[in-house]
Backbone as CSV, one residue per row, in Angstrom:
resi,resn,N_x,N_y,N_z,CA_x,CA_y,CA_z,C_x,C_y,C_z
1,MET,83.909,21.860,191.914,85.261,21.486,191.432,85.401,20.670,190.040
2,ASP,84.327,20.193,190.018,84.038,19.024,188.697,84.130,19.814,187.287
3,ASP,83.321,21.014,187.520,83.440,21.908,186.158,84.771,22.508,185.648
4,LEU,85.793,22.946,186.639,86.931,23.464,186.273,87.524,22.443,185.487
5,ASN,87.491,21.172,186.196,88.696,19.962,185.763,88.013,19.391,184.779
6,ALA,86.654,19.432,184.302,85.976,18.940,182.971,86.891,19.722,181.601
7,LEU,87.331,21.055,182.051,87.865,21.727,180.876,89.335,21.175,180.351
8,LEU,89.809,20.490,181.144,91.175,19.924,181.153,91.321,18.801,179.974
9,GLU,92.114,18.970,179.044,92.439,18.415,177.789,93.727,17.748,177.791
10,PRO,94.199,16.710,177.328,95.274,15.879,177.144,96.583,17.072,176.657
11,GLY,97.461,17.156,177.014,98.376,17.877,176.757,98.478,19.367,177.465
12,MET,97.447,19.691,178.291,97.329,20.889,179.027,98.148,20.506,180.277
13,ARG,99.042,21.831,180.651,99.750,21.762,181.872,98.993,22.008,183.248
14,VAL,99.275,21.346,184.161,98.582,21.619,185.521,99.421,21.305,186.461
15,VAL,99.186,22.161,187.619,99.853,21.820,189.148,98.701,21.333,190.062
16,HIS,99.132,20.572,190.906,98.334,19.716,192.022,98.470,20.751,193.249
17,PRO,97.310,21.521,193.714,97.548,22.527,194.757,97.926,22.055,195.764
18,ALA,97.656,21.031,196.369,98.459,20.305,197.394,99.628,19.905,197.429
19,GLN,99.972,19.585,196.363,101.810,18.850,196.066,102.320,19.740,195.190
20,PRO,102.697,20.813,195.483,103.340,21.439,194.423,104.865,21.141,194.306
21,ASP,105.592,20.177,195.176,106.603,19.658,194.984,106.628,18.835,193.746
22,TRP,105.453,18.044,193.439,105.162,17.225,192.150,105.668,18.172,190.968
23,GLY,105.922,19.307,190.970,105.903,19.940,189.383,104.773,20.382,188.835
24,THR,105.320,20.887,187.483,103.737,21.143,186.620,103.815,19.853,185.766
25,GLY,102.474,19.012,185.999,102.192,17.965,185.003,101.837,18.479,183.844
26,GLN,101.481,17.151,183.081,100.794,17.220,181.778,99.359,16.273,181.912
27,VAL,98.433,16.805,181.514,97.392,16.101,181.459,97.359,14.850,180.369
28,GLN,96.998,13.563,180.715,97.489,12.797,179.945,95.868,12.042,179.243
29,SER,95.162,12.356,179.891,93.432,11.752,179.813,92.528,12.396,180.655
30,ASN,91.157,12.408,180.587,90.273,13.079,181.301,89.031,12.454,180.776
31,ILE,88.764,11.403,181.446,87.682,10.346,181.203,86.675,10.245,182.673
32,ALA,85.497,10.608,182.479,84.325,10.371,183.526,84.862,10.953,184.894
33,GLY,85.275,12.132,184.897,85.952,12.338,186.093,87.079,12.124,186.630
34,LYS,88.113,10.997,185.835,89.198,10.935,186.248,90.310,11.308,185.352
35,ILE,91.397,11.962,186.149,92.143,12.696,185.185,93.608,12.282,185.430
36,THR,93.864,11.609,184.395,95.506,11.115,184.518,96.646,12.260,184.257
37,VAL,97.530,12.357,185.259,98.314,13.523,184.868,99.951,13.043,185.073
38,ASN,100.907,13.559,183.959,102.297,12.855,184.334,103.038,14.081,184.951
39,PHE,103.489,13.786,186.008,104.326,14.855,186.907,105.416,14.499,186.914
40,PRO,106.488,15.362,186.781,107.871,15.109,186.749,108.708,14.594,187.940
41,GLU,107.821,14.872,188.995,108.544,14.341,190.380,107.728,13.306,191.055
42,ALA,106.721,12.899,190.603,105.690,11.876,190.955,105.340,10.894,189.999
43,GLY,105.548,11.102,188.730,105.353,10.133,188.013,103.711,10.252,187.162
44,LYS,103.338,9.162,186.830,101.508,9.346,186.476,100.667,9.118,187.727
45,ILE,99.731,10.003,187.880,98.919,10.041,188.814,97.414,10.285,188.463
46,VAL,96.623,9.354,188.807,95.366,9.511,188.372,94.434,10.492,189.774
47,ILE,93.919,11.359,189.058,93.305,12.454,190.022,91.961,12.266,189.994
48,ASP,90.952,12.392,191.334,89.771,12.154,191.289,89.361,13.509,191.018
49,SER,88.600,14.215,190.081,88.149,15.416,189.841,87.225,15.795,190.818
50,SER,86.569,15.057,191.487,85.282,15.345,192.467,85.995,15.722,193.797
51,ARG,87.529,15.291,193.919,87.988,15.459,194.850,89.122,16.635,194.934
52,VAL,89.867,16.964,193.987,90.848,17.863,193.699,90.640,18.634,192.569
53,ALA,90.749,20.096,192.725,90.589,20.944,191.484,91.803,21.236,190.982
54,LEU,92.440,20.674,190.056,93.928,20.963,189.349,93.712,22.518,188.984
55,LEU,95.318,22.837,188.834,95.335,24.466,188.509,96.033,24.423,187.157
56,PRO,95.146,24.931,186.110,95.995,25.161,185.144,97.136,25.896,184.884
57,VAL,98.228,25.654,184.052,99.513,26.720,184.079,99.293,27.234,182.496
58,PHE,99.341,28.492,182.462,99.231,29.148,181.211,100.578,29.659,181.153
59,GLU,101.645,29.118,180.385,102.805,29.729,179.816,102.961,30.374,178.437
60,SER,103.377,31.794,178.502,103.806,32.424,177.396,105.123,31.921,176.537
């Protein structure tokens, strides 16, 4: 899980696989395995990347 989350950069859009009702969030920071994401329905959440693999959203 760590490897995929390591590619996430500020500004990227992601979805939490276990919390789809949070909506599509925007990565704020990714430092030492802690990813801060601002979700429209849950606010700012800090994710431990060793426990959760966030799903990147690519929209055209």
